[in-house]
C-alpha positions as CSV (number, residue, x, y, z in Angstrom):
1,M,96.1,107.4,81.9
2,R,98.3,105.9,79.3
3,V,102.0,106.9,79.3
4,T,104.8,106.5,76.8
5,R,107.6,104.0,77.2
6,G,110.0,106.9,78.1
7,A,107.7,108.2,80.8
8,A,107.4,104.7,82.3
9,L,111.1,104.3,82.4
10,R,111.5,107.7,84.2
11,C,109.2,106.4,86.9
12,F,112.0,103.9,87.8
13,D,114.7,106.6,88.0
14,P,114.5,107.0,91.8
15,L,115.1,103.2,92.2
16,I,118.2,102.9,89.9
17,G,121.2,102.3,92.0
18,K,119.1,101.1,95.0
19,K,119.0,97.6,96.5
20,P,115.6,96.1,97.3
21,W,115.4,95.5,101.0
22,R,113.2,92.5,100.2
23,A,112.9,90.3,97.1
24,S,110.5,87.5,97.5
25,L,108.2,84.9,96.0
26,G,104.5,85.4,96.7
27,W,101.4,83.4,95.6
28,G,102.0,81.2,92.6
29,S,104.9,82.6,90.8
30,F,104.4,86.3,91.7
31,L,107.5,88.2,92.7
32,T,107.7,91.3,94.9
33,F,110.5,93.8,95.4
34,E,110.5,96.4,98.2
35,F,112.4,99.6,97.9
36,G,112.4,102.8,100.0
37,Q,111.0,103.2,103.5
38,R,109.0,100.4,105.1
39,V,105.3,101.1,105.2
40,R,102.7,99.0,106.9
41,A,99.8,98.1,104.5
42,G,97.3,96.0,106.4
43,E,99.1,93.0,107.8
44,F,102.1,93.4,105.4
45,W,105.1,95.6,105.2
46,H,105.9,97.1,101.8
47,G,108.3,99.7,100.6
48,T,107.3,103.1,99.5
49,W,108.2,101.7,96.1
50,H,106.8,98.2,95.6
51,L,107.4,96.3,92.4
52,W,105.0,93.4,91.8
53,V,105.7,91.0,89.0
54,Y,102.3,89.5,88.5
55,M,100.5,87.8,85.7
56,C,103.3,86.8,83.4
57,S,106.1,84.3,82.6
58,W,109.5,85.3,83.8
59,R,113.0,84.1,83.9
60,L,116.0,85.1,86.0
61,D,119.4,84.8,84.3
62,G,122.6,84.9,86.2
63,P,126.1,85.9,84.9
64,R,126.6,82.7,83.0
65,S,123.2,81.0,82.6
66,L,119.5,80.7,83.4
67,L,118.9,80.4,87.2
68,V,115.2,80.0,87.6
69,T,111.9,80.6,85.8
70,S,108.3,81.1,86.9
71,E,107.9,77.3,86.4
72,S,110.8,76.3,88.7
73,P,110.2,74.6,92.1
74,R,109.1,77.2,94.7
75,G,111.9,76.4,97.1
76,L,114.5,77.1,94.4
77,I,112.8,80.3,93.3
78,R,112.6,81.5,96.9
79,R,116.3,80.9,97.5
80,V,117.5,82.5,94.2
81,V,115.2,85.5,94.2
82,S,116.1,86.4,97.8
83,R,119.7,86.9,96.7
84,L,118.7,89.9,94.7
85,T,118.6,92.0,97.9
86,A,122.4,92.1,97.6
87,H,122.3,93.8,94.2
88,R,121.3,97.2,93.0
89,L,118.6,97.7,90.4
90,T,120.8,99.1,87.6
91,G,118.4,99.2,84.6
92,V,114.9,98.7,83.4
93,D,114.0,98.2,79.7
94,V,110.4,98.0,78.5
95,G,110.4,96.4,75.1
96,S,108.4,97.5,72.1
97,R,104.7,97.2,72.5
98,A,105.4,96.4,76.2
99,S,105.8,92.8,75.2
100,C,108.8,92.2,77.4
101,T,110.3,94.0,80.4
102,A,113.8,93.4,81.7
103,F,114.9,94.4,85.2
104,E,118.7,94.3,85.7
105,F,120.3,93.9,89.1
106,G,124.0,94.8,88.9
107,R,125.8,93.1,86.1
108,Q,124.9,89.7,87.4
109,F,121.1,89.2,87.2
110,C,118.5,90.0,84.6
111,L,114.8,89.3,85.3
112,K,112.9,89.1,82.0
113,C,109.1,89.3,82.1
114,T,106.8,88.4,79.2
115,P,103.1,87.6,78.7
116,F,102.0,84.0,79.3
117,S,101.3,83.4,75.6
118,K,101.2,85.0,72.1
119,E,97.5,85.2,72.4
120,E,97.7,87.2,75.6
121,E,100.4,89.4,74.0
122,S,97.8,90.7,71.5
123,S,94.7,90.5,73.7
124,Q,92.9,93.7,74.6
125,D,91.8,91.9,77.9
126,A,95.2,90.9,79.2
127,A,96.0,91.5,82.8
128,E,98.8,93.7,84.1
129,Y,102.1,91.8,84.1
130,W,103.9,94.1,86.5
131,M,102.9,96.9,88.7
132,L,105.1,99.6,90.3
133,F,103.4,101.1,93.4
134,M,104.9,104.5,94.0
135,P,104.7,107.2,96.6
136,R,101.6,109.5,96.7
137,H,99.3,106.5,96.0
138,M,100.3,106.2,92.3
139,V,100.8,102.9,90.4
140,L,102.5,102.3,87.1
141,T,101.2,99.2,85.3
142,A,102.2,97.4,82.1
143,R,100.0,95.2,80.0
144,P,101.0,93.5,76.8
145,N,100.1,95.2,73.5
146,C,101.6,98.5,74.3
147,R,99.5,99.4,77.3
148,I,101.4,101.2,80.0
149,S,99.5,103.4,82.3
150,I,99.7,105.4,85.5
151,H,96.8,106.0,87.9
152,R,95.8,106.3,91.5
153,S,96.4,103.2,93.5
154,D,93.7,101.6,95.7
155,R,96.4,100.1,97.9
156,A,95.8,101.2,101.5
157,E,98.8,102.7,103.2
């Protein structure tokens, strides 16, 4: 079911002011952030709230400059992203037409996520570029071109 930008932002309300207990680099340039209680999902541990930055370009800015991007060396990404566990999620902003999302961690870090290309930004077939898995088997997803939706997750818990 499609939701408004405001409804999407309200889904993040329980996470505002919370620190992720894990922030990590996954396959390729995927990033994951775990919040809430630890839950076993197959062979992995996730939070009851699990943010997955997925099929997109992203950049992580620090207080003075760019720190890493989705194109940076994996070792550098791993080191820098893991530092986010020391900072609270203080804000989320979904840009117009869902073409950019910014996740703020304290006043020090801002993770900006955008589609891979202008073509993808306007494509009707673009993949989700982030997903927020929530309690009660729900997931909030954002696709470029103003497509934000919430639906039942098929993630096993």
